[in-house]
C-alpha positions as CSV (number, residue, x, y, z in Angstrom):
1,X,42.9,51.0,3.3
2,X,43.6,49.0,1.0
3,X,44.9,47.1,3.1
4,X,41.9,47.5,5.6
5,X,39.0,46.5,3.8
6,X,41.6,43.7,2.8
7,X,41.5,42.6,6.1
8,X,37.8,43.0,7.3
9,X,37.0,40.7,4.0
10,X,39.1,37.7,4.9
11,X,38.7,38.4,8.8
12,X,34.5,38.1,8.2
13,X,35.4,35.7,5.9
14,X,37.1,32.9,8.1
15,X,33.8,33.7,10.7
16,X,31.8,33.4,8.3
17,X,34.2,29.3,7.5
18,X,34.0,29.3,11.1
19,X,31.0,29.6,12.6
20,X,29.0,27.4,9.2
21,X,31.0,25.1,11.1
22,X,30.2,25.6,14.4
23,X,26.6,25.0,13.1
24,X,27.1,22.1,11.2
25,X,28.4,20.4,14.2
26,X,26.3,21.6,16.5
27,X,23.0,20.9,13.7
28,X,25.1,17.0,13.4
29,X,26.1,16.2,17.0
30,X,22.2,16.6,18.3
31,X,21.1,15.0,15.3
32,X,20.1,11.9,17.0
33,X,18.7,13.6,20.4
34,X,16.1,15.1,17.7
35,X,15.6,11.7,16.0
36,X,15.4,10.2,20.0
37,X,13.4,13.0,21.0
38,X,10.3,12.3,18.0
39,X,10.8,8.3,18.2
40,X,9.5,8.9,22.0
41,X,7.0,11.6,20.5
42,X,5.4,9.2,17.6
43,X,5.2,5.8,19.7
44,X,3.7,8.3,23.0
45,X,1.2,9.0,20.4
46,X,0.7,5.4,19.3
47,X,0.1,4.4,22.6
48,X,-3.0,7.0,24.3
49,X,-4.9,6.8,21.0
50,X,-5.6,2.9,22.3
51,X,-5.6,4.8,25.7
52,X,-2.9,3.5,26.8
53,X,0.6,5.6,28.6
54,X,-2.7,7.2,31.0
55,X,0.6,7.3,34.4
56,X,3.2,9.2,31.4
57,X,3.2,12.4,34.4
58,X,4.1,10.4,36.8
59,X,6.6,8.5,35.1
60,X,9.9,9.5,36.7
61,X,12.4,8.8,33.8
62,X,9.9,9.2,31.0
63,X,11.7,8.3,27.2
64,X,11.5,4.3,29.3
65,X,8.3,4.6,30.2
66,X,7.0,4.8,27.0
67,X,9.4,1.8,25.6
68,X,8.0,-0.7,28.2
69,X,5.0,-0.1,26.5
70,X,5.0,0.7,23.8
71,X,6.6,-3.1,23.4
72,X,4.8,-4.7,25.9
73,X,1.2,-3.6,24.0
74,X,2.2,-2.8,20.5
75,X,2.4,-5.8,19.2
76,X,3.4,-5.9,15.6
77,X,2.6,-3.4,12.7
78,X,3.0,-3.7,8.8
79,X,2.6,-1.4,6.2
80,X,-0.5,-1.3,3.1
81,X,-1.4,0.6,0.0
82,X,-4.5,1.8,-0.7
83,X,-5.4,-0.4,-2.0
84,X,-5.1,-2.3,1.0
85,X,-2.6,-5.5,-0.5
86,X,0.5,-5.4,3.0
87,X,3.6,-4.5,1.6
88,X,6.6,-6.7,2.5
89,X,9.6,-5.6,3.6
90,X,8.6,-2.3,4.9
91,X,8.6,-0.5,8.8
92,X,5.9,0.7,9.8
93,X,7.2,2.7,12.0
94,X,9.9,4.6,9.4
95,X,6.2,6.0,6.9
96,X,6.4,9.8,7.2
97,X,2.5,10.4,6.5
98,X,3.3,13.8,5.2
99,X,5.1,12.3,2.4
100,X,3.3,9.3,1.8
101,X,0.3,12.4,1.0
102,X,1.8,14.0,-1.0
103,X,2.0,11.2,-3.3
104,X,-0.7,10.3,-5.9
105,X,-3.9,8.2,-4.0
106,X,-2.3,5.3,-5.5
107,X,1.0,5.6,-4.2
108,X,1.0,5.7,-1.3
109,X,1.6,3.1,2.2
110,X,0.4,3.2,4.8
111,X,1.3,2.2,8.7
112,X,-1.1,0.0,11.3
113,X,-0.6,-1.1,14.5
114,X,-1.5,-4.1,16.4
115,X,-2.2,-3.2,19.5
116,X,-3.1,-6.3,22.2
117,X,-4.9,-5.1,25.8
118,X,-4.4,-6.5,29.3
119,X,-8.0,-7.4,28.4
120,X,-7.4,-9.9,24.8
121,X,-8.6,-7.9,23.5
122,X,-7.3,-6.4,20.3
123,X,-6.6,-2.8,18.9
124,X,-6.2,-1.9,15.3
125,X,-4.3,1.7,15.1
126,X,-3.6,3.9,12.0
127,X,-1.7,7.8,11.4
128,X,-4.0,10.5,10.2
129,X,-2.4,13.3,8.8
130,X,-4.3,16.9,7.3
131,X,-4.2,20.9,7.2
132,X,-4.7,23.5,10.3
133,X,-6.1,26.5,9.5
134,X,-3.0,27.1,9.9
135,X,-0.5,24.7,10.0
136,X,-0.6,21.3,9.6
137,X,-2.4,18.6,12.6
138,X,-1.9,14.6,13.2
139,X,-2.7,11.9,15.3
140,X,-3.6,8.7,15.3
141,X,-6.7,6.4,15.5
142,X,-6.9,3.6,17.1
143,X,-9.8,0.5,16.3
144,X,-11.9,-2.1,17.5
145,X,-11.5,-5.4,15.3
146,X,-14.8,-4.8,13.5
147,X,-12.7,-2.0,12.0
148,X,-15.7,0.2,12.6
149,X,-16.1,1.3,15.8
150,X,-13.3,3.4,17.0
151,X,-11.7,3.0,20.0
152,X,-9.9,6.0,21.2
153,X,-8.2,8.9,19.1
154,X,-4.6,11.9,19.9
155,X,-4.7,14.6,18.1
156,X,-2.3,17.4,17.7
157,X,-0.4,20.1,15.6
158,X,1.9,22.8,14.8
159,X,0.4,26.6,15.2
160,X,-3.7,26.4,16.0
161,X,-5.4,29.3,17.9
162,X,-3.9,28.9,21.9
163,X,-7.8,28.2,23.7
164,X,-9.6,27.7,19.8
165,X,-8.7,25.4,17.7
166,X,-5.9,24.2,19.8
167,X,-8.4,22.4,21.8
168,X,-8.7,19.6,19.2
169,X,-5.8,17.9,22.6
170,X,-7.8,18.0,25.0
171,X,-9.7,14.6,26.0
172,X,-13.7,17.2,26.0
173,X,-12.9,17.2,22.3
174,X,-11.3,13.6,21.5
175,X,-13.0,12.0,24.2
176,X,-17.3,11.8,22.5
177,X,-15.2,9.8,18.7
178,X,-14.9,6.7,21.1
179,X,-17.2,4.7,20.3
180,X,-18.6,6.5,17.1
181,X,-18.6,4.2,14.1
182,X,-16.9,4.8,10.5
183,X,-19.5,2.9,8.2
184,X,-23.5,3.5,8.3
185,X,-26.4,0.8,8.0
186,X,-25.3,0.9,4.4
187,X,-21.3,0.1,4.7
188,X,-20.7,3.0,3.2
189,X,-17.8,4.8,4.9
190,X,-19.5,7.8,6.5
191,X,-16.2,8.2,8.5
192,X,-17.3,10.9,11.0
193,X,-19.4,14.6,11.1
194,X,-17.8,17.4,13.2
195,X,-20.6,19.2,14.4
196,X,-20.7,23.4,15.2
197,X,-23.2,25.5,17.1
198,X,-22.3,24.2,20.7
199,X,-23.1,21.6,22.8
200,X,-25.1,18.6,22.4
201,X,-24.5,19.7,18.5
202,X,-24.0,16.7,17.4
203,X,-27.3,15.5,19.2
204,X,-29.3,18.1,18.0
205,X,-28.4,16.4,14.4
206,X,-29.8,13.8,14.7
207,X,-26.3,12.2,14.3
208,X,-25.4,9.8,17.9
209,X,-23.4,7.1,15.1
210,X,-21.0,9.7,13.5
211,X,-21.5,13.0,14.7
212,X,-18.7,15.1,17.3
213,X,-19.4,19.0,19.1
214,X,-17.1,21.3,17.7
215,X,-14.9,23.1,19.4
216,X,-16.3,26.6,20.4
217,X,-14.9,29.6,18.3
218,X,-12.6,26.6,16.7
219,X,-14.8,25.6,14.1
220,X,-12.4,26.2,11.2
221,X,-9.7,24.1,12.8
222,X,-12.7,21.1,13.7
223,X,-13.5,21.1,11.3
224,X,-9.8,20.9,9.1
225,X,-10.2,17.3,11.4
226,X,-13.2,16.5,10.2
227,X,-11.4,16.6,6.7
228,X,-8.6,15.0,7.5
229,X,-10.5,12.4,9.0
230,X,-12.5,11.6,6.2
231,X,-9.4,11.5,4.2
232,X,-6.9,10.2,5.3
233,X,-9.4,6.6,6.0
234,X,-10.3,6.6,2.9
235,X,-6.9,5.5,2.5
236,X,-7.1,3.4,5.1
237,X,-10.6,2.2,3.6
238,X,-10.3,-1.8,1.2
239,X,-8.5,-2.7,3.4
240,X,-10.7,-2.5,6.9
241,X,-13.7,-3.1,4.3
242,X,-11.6,-6.2,3.7
243,X,-11.1,-7.6,7.3
244,X,-14.4,-7.1,8.0
245,X,-16.6,-8.9,5.2
246,X,-14.0,-11.8,6.0
């Protein structure tokens, strides 16, 4: 029995080491592919916020299509601090918004991507991130060069309720953000107000410049998006105001 117990112990220990080694090797082998997928997804969101990458569903090679669109339209990028100053020597694409938002406001650095469209116009794209009902929500917002008017928005989530809060990814929710203003007529940051009460709630509230309708049945997630946008725009506010005054 003693020998049997020793054998089982040794056998189990060897198996644990072998399995751990296999998992470790698999993780290292797969990491480049995982990193590439994250890169492509990030680029896709940036493009879609500027209403680009419209033919992605028809692309034979999705990754190649996203890379080509990104290289064509995203012509520059840089990093700023919350005072609105540019930070040299930092790649905007390397910024981890989850990490930055865990820092104090004074320590945060933020990415901005410049998008040059075929019509000659320039859009400025920022990153946003916050908390939904069940997990993180995030996305990108594109602005016209007046640094006030929203050109486009793309949103995603990790664990919102299917058919309810998860609908923040859908066009019917994000399209109404287009042409909304983030500063009021007095120059104060208003951001976006999201109204519950069904279709037409923002119009009924008389908030045509800043208001959009919440998702029916997904009010908590909708209001989480409102808070996310307000919070993140405060971090970009100084930069936007500086550009507006020039």
